[in-house]
Each structure stands twice: as C-alpha cells, then as structure tokens.
C-alpha positions as CSV (number, residue, x, y, z in Angstrom):
1,M,-15.4,13.8,-1.0
2,K,-12.2,14.8,0.8
3,S,-9.2,15.6,-1.2
4,A,-6.1,13.3,-1.0
5,T,-3.7,14.2,1.8
6,P,-0.8,16.2,0.4
7,L,2.4,14.3,0.2
8,M,5.2,15.0,2.7
9,P,8.5,16.2,1.3
10,W,10.1,12.8,1.8
11,E,7.3,11.3,-0.3
12,W,7.7,13.6,-3.3
13,P,8.6,12.0,-6.6
14,E,12.1,13.0,-7.7
15,D,10.8,15.0,-10.6
16,H,8.7,17.1,-8.2
17,W,11.6,18.4,-6.1
18,R,13.9,18.7,-9.1
19,K,11.3,20.9,-10.9
20,A,11.2,23.1,-7.8
21,I,14.9,23.6,-7.5
22,S,15.5,24.1,-11.2
23,R,12.8,26.7,-11.8
24,V,15.3,29.6,-10.9
25,R,19.0,28.9,-10.6
26,A,22.2,30.7,-10.6
27,G,23.9,30.7,-14.0
28,R,27.3,32.0,-15.0
29,R,29.1,34.2,-12.5
30,L,29.3,37.8,-13.6
31,A,32.6,38.7,-12.0
32,P,34.4,41.3,-14.1
33,S,38.2,41.3,-14.4
34,R,38.1,45.0,-13.5
35,W,35.7,47.6,-12.1
36,P,35.2,51.1,-13.4
37,N,38.3,53.3,-13.1
38,D,40.3,50.1,-12.6
39,A,39.0,49.9,-9.0
40,Q,39.8,46.8,-6.9
41,C,36.3,46.5,-5.4
42,A,32.7,47.7,-6.0
43,V,30.4,49.0,-3.2
44,A,26.6,49.0,-3.9
45,L,24.5,50.5,-1.2
46,S,20.8,50.0,-1.1
47,F,17.9,51.3,1.0
48,D,14.5,49.7,1.1
49,C,12.0,52.5,1.6
50,D,9.2,50.4,3.0
51,H,7.9,53.1,5.3
52,E,4.1,52.6,6.0
53,T,3.9,49.7,3.6
54,F,6.0,47.6,6.0
55,E,2.7,47.4,8.0
56,L,0.2,47.8,5.1
57,G,1.7,45.0,2.9
58,G,1.0,42.4,5.6
59,G,-2.6,43.5,5.9
60,G,-2.1,45.6,9.1
61,T,-3.3,49.1,9.9
62,A,-1.9,49.5,13.4
63,V,-1.4,53.2,14.0
64,G,1.7,52.7,16.1
65,R,3.4,50.6,13.4
66,L,2.3,53.0,10.7
67,S,4.0,55.8,12.6
68,W,7.2,53.7,12.9
69,G,7.2,53.5,9.1
70,E,6.5,57.2,8.9
71,F,9.8,57.8,10.8
72,G,11.6,56.4,7.8
73,R,10.2,59.2,5.6
74,R,10.4,62.1,8.0
75,V,13.7,61.3,9.6
76,G,15.5,58.3,8.1
77,V,15.6,59.3,4.4
78,P,16.7,62.9,4.9
79,R,19.5,61.7,7.2
80,I,20.6,59.1,4.7
81,L,20.5,61.6,1.8
82,S,22.5,64.1,3.8
83,L,25.1,61.5,4.6
84,L,25.4,60.3,1.0
85,A,25.7,63.9,-0.2
86,K,28.5,64.5,2.3
87,H,30.4,61.6,0.9
88,D,29.3,62.2,-2.7
89,V,28.1,58.6,-3.0
90,K,25.2,57.4,-5.1
91,A,22.9,54.6,-4.0
92,T,19.8,52.7,-4.9
93,F,16.4,53.2,-3.2
94,F,14.0,50.3,-3.6
95,T,10.6,51.8,-3.2
96,P,7.0,50.3,-3.1
97,A,4.7,52.2,-5.4
98,V,2.3,53.1,-2.6
99,V,5.1,54.9,-0.9
100,T,5.3,57.2,-3.9
101,L,1.5,57.8,-3.6
102,I,1.8,58.8,0.0
103,D,4.5,61.3,-0.6
104,P,5.7,61.8,-4.2
105,S,8.1,64.6,-3.2
106,E,10.4,62.1,-1.3
107,V,11.0,60.0,-4.4
108,R,11.4,63.0,-6.6
109,R,14.1,64.3,-4.2
110,I,15.9,61.0,-4.3
111,A,15.9,61.0,-8.1
112,D,16.8,64.7,-8.3
113,E,19.9,63.9,-6.2
114,K,20.9,61.4,-8.9
115,H,20.2,58.2,-6.9
116,E,18.5,55.2,-8.5
117,V,14.9,54.5,-7.7
118,A,13.9,50.8,-8.2
119,V,10.8,48.6,-7.9
120,H,10.0,47.0,-4.5
121,G,6.4,45.8,-5.0
122,W,3.2,47.7,-5.1
123,I,2.4,47.8,-1.4
124,H,5.3,45.6,0.0
125,E,3.1,42.6,-0.7
126,N,4.3,39.0,-0.2
127,T,4.9,38.1,-3.9
128,S,5.0,34.3,-3.2
129,L,1.3,34.4,-2.4
130,L,0.2,35.9,-5.7
131,S,-1.2,34.4,-8.8
132,E,0.7,35.1,-12.0
133,P,-1.9,37.6,-13.4
134,V,-2.1,39.5,-10.1
135,E,1.7,39.6,-9.8
136,R,2.2,40.8,-13.4
137,D,-0.4,43.5,-12.9
138,L,1.1,44.8,-9.7
139,M,4.7,44.7,-11.1
140,I,3.6,46.7,-14.2
141,R,1.7,49.2,-12.1
142,A,4.6,49.6,-9.7
143,R,7.1,50.1,-12.5
144,D,4.9,52.6,-14.3
145,R,4.1,54.5,-11.2
146,I,7.8,55.0,-10.4
147,A,8.5,56.0,-14.0
148,N,5.6,58.6,-13.8
149,V,6.9,60.2,-10.6
150,T,10.7,60.2,-11.3
151,G,10.6,60.6,-15.1
152,T,12.8,57.5,-15.5
153,M,11.8,54.0,-16.2
154,P,13.2,51.8,-13.4
155,V,15.5,48.9,-14.4
156,G,15.8,47.2,-11.1
157,H,13.5,44.9,-9.1
158,R,13.6,43.6,-5.5
159,A,10.8,41.5,-4.1
160,A,9.4,42.6,-0.8
161,Q,10.9,40.6,2.0
162,W,12.7,38.7,-0.7
163,D,9.7,36.4,-1.1
164,L,9.4,35.3,-4.8
165,S,6.9,33.2,-6.6
166,P,7.9,30.6,-9.2
167,Q,7.0,33.1,-11.9
168,T,8.6,36.3,-10.4
169,I,11.9,36.1,-12.3
170,S,10.1,35.3,-15.6
171,L,8.0,38.4,-15.1
172,V,11.0,40.5,-14.3
173,K,12.5,39.4,-17.6
174,E,9.3,39.8,-19.5
175,L,8.8,43.4,-18.4
176,G,12.3,44.4,-19.5
177,F,14.2,44.9,-16.2
178,L,18.0,44.8,-16.3
179,Y,18.4,43.1,-12.9
180,D,16.9,41.6,-9.8
181,S,18.3,41.9,-6.3
182,S,16.3,39.4,-4.2
183,L,18.3,36.1,-4.2
184,M,21.3,34.7,-2.4
185,A,23.0,32.0,-4.5
186,D,26.4,33.7,-4.6
187,E,28.5,36.6,-3.3
188,E,29.3,37.7,-6.9
189,C,26.7,38.9,-9.3
190,Y,25.4,36.2,-11.6
191,E,23.1,35.6,-14.5
192,L,19.7,34.1,-13.6
193,C,18.6,30.9,-15.3
194,V,14.9,30.0,-15.6
195,D,14.0,26.3,-16.3
196,G,17.6,25.7,-17.2
197,E,17.9,28.5,-19.7
198,P,20.0,31.7,-19.3
199,S,17.6,34.6,-18.9
200,G,20.0,37.5,-19.6
201,L,19.0,39.0,-16.2
202,V,21.6,40.1,-13.8
203,E,21.2,39.0,-10.1
204,I,22.9,41.4,-7.6
205,P,22.7,39.0,-4.6
206,V,21.5,40.0,-1.2
207,E,22.2,38.3,2.1
208,W,20.5,38.5,5.5
209,L,23.8,39.1,7.3
210,R,24.3,42.3,5.1
211,D,20.8,43.6,6.1
212,D,20.3,46.0,9.0
213,A,16.9,44.7,9.9
214,V,18.2,41.3,10.9
215,Y,20.1,42.9,13.8
216,F,17.8,45.7,14.8
217,L,14.2,45.0,13.8
218,F,11.6,44.6,16.6
219,S,8.2,42.9,16.0
220,R,5.2,41.9,18.1
221,N,3.8,39.5,15.6
222,P,5.6,37.2,15.6
223,V,7.2,38.2,18.8
224,T,10.9,39.0,18.0
225,R,13.3,41.1,19.9
226,P,16.6,40.7,18.1
227,Y,19.2,43.2,19.1
228,T,22.9,43.4,18.3
229,P,24.9,46.3,19.5
230,P,25.6,48.8,16.7
231,R,29.4,48.3,17.0
232,E,29.0,44.6,16.4
233,V,26.9,45.2,13.4
234,L,29.5,47.6,12.0
235,D,32.2,44.9,12.6
236,I,30.2,42.4,10.5
237,F,29.7,44.9,7.7
238,I,33.4,45.9,7.7
239,R,34.5,42.2,7.6
240,E,32.3,41.6,4.6
241,L,33.6,44.7,2.9
242,D,37.2,43.8,3.6
243,A,36.7,40.3,2.3
244,A,35.1,41.6,-0.9
245,Y,38.0,44.0,-1.4
246,D,40.6,41.3,-1.0
247,A,38.7,39.2,-3.5
248,G,38.3,42.0,-6.0
249,S,34.6,41.5,-5.6
250,I,31.5,43.4,-4.7
251,F,30.2,44.5,-1.3
252,Q,26.4,44.9,-1.4
253,L,24.5,46.3,1.6
254,V,20.7,46.5,2.4
255,M,19.5,49.1,4.9
256,H,16.0,50.5,5.8
257,P,15.4,54.2,6.7
258,F,13.1,53.3,9.6
259,V,15.8,50.9,11.0
260,I,19.2,52.6,10.3
261,G,17.9,56.2,10.4
262,Y,18.1,56.6,14.2
263,R,20.8,58.8,15.8
264,S,22.4,55.8,17.5
265,R,22.7,53.9,14.2
266,I,23.2,56.2,11.3
267,W,26.8,56.5,12.1
268,I,27.2,52.8,11.0
269,L,26.5,53.9,7.4
270,D,29.0,56.8,7.8
271,E,31.7,54.4,9.1
272,V,31.1,51.9,6.3
273,I,31.5,54.6,3.7
274,K,34.6,56.1,5.3
275,H,36.2,52.7,5.7
276,A,35.6,51.9,2.0
277,K,37.0,55.3,1.0
278,S,40.1,54.7,3.1
279,K,41.1,51.8,0.8
280,H,42.8,52.3,-2.6
281,G,40.5,51.6,-5.6
282,V,36.9,51.4,-4.4
283,W,34.1,52.2,-6.8
284,F,30.7,53.2,-5.5
285,G,28.0,52.3,-8.0
286,T,24.2,52.2,-8.0
287,H,22.7,48.7,-8.5
288,A,21.8,49.7,-12.1
289,E,25.4,50.8,-12.8
290,V,26.8,47.5,-11.3
291,A,24.4,45.4,-13.3
292,A,25.2,47.2,-16.6
293,W,29.0,46.9,-15.9
294,V,29.1,43.2,-15.0
295,K,26.8,42.3,-17.9
296,Q,29.2,44.0,-20.3
297,H,32.6,43.2,-18.8
298,S,32.3,39.7,-17.5
299,L,33.8,36.8,-19.4
300,K,31.4,34.9,-21.6
C-alpha cells in the first residue's frame, strides 16, 4: 500500500510550521555596553579549515578536488598564520576532525600560536541529514579528537556548510559548548532559545555576505562559477566593518584557507586588518573570547 502523499507547504497545519520555526530561535541580544579595553568595536576573524574534507564530506573522492583542499593546508594556512603573526592578531580556526587526522601538526601549530581551534564536524558532513544518535556520536568524537591533538577542550561549534538538524543546538548545549557560530538571525551576538526556552548558548552569527567562498568558490557539481573581483569583495567587507564600528558592534568574518590563501586574494585579509587597526578602539578577539565577554557583560 502506497504511503499518503506528503502535504505541500501551503497545506501544512499551523502547528506544523510553528513547531518548525520555534525549534531554534534568537533570544535576547548579547550586545555589551563596552568591549574589552573600552574598545568601540569587536573584530572576530574565523577560518574554516575544510581542506580535503570539503570533497570528502559530500561523499566525493575526486583527486583534483582533494588537491584543491590540500592547497589550503600546504599554502593557505601558513600564509594566514604568517599574516596574523605580523599583525599580532588572534583568530578562530574551525576544523573538521578528519583534518586533524590527516595532519595533526597543522592544528598543533595553530594552537601553539595561541589561536582558537573549534569544532567543524567530523568530516565536514551535512549535519541536517543525520539522525540524532549519529550526530551526537560525531560531535563527541570531533570534540574529543581536537582536545586530544591541541591539549585544550574546544568550546566552539560551527556546523559544516551551516547546515543544522533540528537537534544540533540541543546537542551543542548538552555537550557543554560555550557558543555556536552557524546561524544568521542577527548582526549582534545573541542567546539561542530551543523550543522557546533560553539555552544559555551564545550565537556568534555568520552571514553569507561576510564569507569569502560566496564570491570566489568554483564548483562543477552543481555548476557554479561565481566570481567577484577581489577589490569589490574588500569593499563589501570594509563597509560591513565600518558599519559595525559606527554601531559599537561586532564585525565577524569567515574565510577558507583554500579560497583566500591565493597570492591574488590574501591581501584582502591584510587590508581588512589594517583598516580595523587604523580606527581608534578596535578589539580583536577569538570567537571564544567574544562569547565569554558578551555572556558576562550584556544586560540581562
């Protein structure tokens, strides 16, 4: 006997779509009255070290695409670390656990240089496709693997491709993380609510327009050839930074070593940092530092 035809969205009972939108919502804004050192604005730089798992996580093993990811390790990360060291700026590196299995020395170097290493899935899997037991198991294994390699238990989580299941945020809370950085409900940090209840988790929101991959990533499946000239990408980032500064807010940025790490693009990161430093009262913090600060200093 054939199963009933699934209802179309316009046929859903109201309680169905209300349950969907209320599962995870933005709670109170976590906008502190001041940033560390009485800074006007916070800058939080992040790098998603997908490397080979960008291909592996989707079930692919194409040699060419694996080598593309390898570029992120061989060239992108060293260039980024060198640039951050030049400016004496700390950042957060979201890293799939399999990346630490391929080359543990990279993650150790990142941690040794006092940057934050945070969870970014086991193998850059699409979290929204996982059952709850599988998702919990992978999140625990990823967390523990990073802790084993770096010597520090990670406190941050970012879902690969920003794909979350209905249970992702509950699991992030259950496993003791301080913050998530996968959602987009605000430009300020905010507390996450699950089923209408405050979770105590900090969300450091992302946005596609503050992500280098949107402008530069090439793909054959599906066929996409987006390309924005680097100077135009810099202009977008600078406008976002300036607006955050004027609002006394936070400028959060996502970059990928195998995207931004090329000679014709790495200067964008250099210019963003120099522009931020040219302003009076800008504080650079890791995502963990930002989350801890806003949780403690935001109005109740």
